C-alpha positions in Angstrom: -134.8 22.8 -101.8 -132.9 19.3 -102.0 -132.7 16.9 -99.1 -129.8 15.0 -98.2 -128.7 12.7 -95.3 -125.2 13.7 -93.8 -123.4 10.6 -95.3 -125.1 11.5 -98.7 -123.9 14.9 -98.6 -120.4 13.9 -97.3 -119.9 11.5 -100.0 -121.4 13.6 -103.2 -120.6 16.9 -101.7 -119.9 18.6 -104.5 -123.0 17.9 -106.3 -124.7 19.2 -103.8 -122.5 23.0 -103.2 -122.6 23.3 -106.9 -126.6 23.4 -106.7 -125.8 25.7 -103.9 -123.8 28.0 -106.0 -126.6 27.9 -108.7 -128.7 29.5 -105.7 -130.1 26.3 -104.3 -130.9 25.3 -100.9 -129.8 21.8 -99.2 -131.7 20.6 -95.8 -129.4 17.9 -94.5 -130.9 15.3 -92.2 -129.4 13.1 -89.5 -131.4 10.4 -88.3 -134.3 11.6 -90.3 -134.2 14.8 -88.3 -133.2 17.7 -90.3 -129.9 19.7 -88.6 -129.3 22.0 -91.1 -129.8 24.2 -94.1 -127.2 24.9 -96.6 -128.0 28.4 -98.0 -125.6 30.2 -100.9 -124.2 33.4 -99.5 -125.3 36.7 -100.5 -122.8 37.8 -103.4 -124.7 41.5 -103.1 -123.7 44.2 -100.4 -127.1 45.1 -98.8 -127.9 48.9 -100.2 -127.4 50.5 -96.8 -124.4 49.2 -96.3 -123.0 50.2 -99.3 -120.9 53.5 -99.9 -123.2 56.6 -100.4 -122.4 59.3 -102.9 -123.4 62.8 -102.1 -125.8 64.5 -103.7 -124.9 67.4 -105.6 -127.1 69.9 -107.9 -126.1 72.7 -109.9 -128.0 76.0 -108.9 -129.1 77.7 -105.5 -129.3 75.6 -102.6 -132.5 74.5 -101.6 -132.4 77.3 -97.9 -132.4 79.9 -100.8 -134.8 78.8 -102.6 -137.0 78.8 -100.2 -136.3 82.4 -99.5 -136.6 83.4 -102.5 -140.1 81.5 -102.8 -141.1 83.7 -99.4 -139.8 87.1 -100.6 -142.1 86.7 -104.2 -145.1 85.7 -102.2 -145.1 88.7 -100.0 
């Protein structure tokens, strides 16, 4: 994690944003107190937000397989 004062960030923004783009984090201070953290945006969509494709399988349906198994056991 990089630390920068607000003035340093303003004067050297390109260097700090290059570091953020590379995966780094920058904590910004004003008057010696941390006021912000700049972090990279995730480029990947979270798995639970991605479109899902239905599962397809050849053969009998699960319910038909269960019925067949029950008939064979009886």
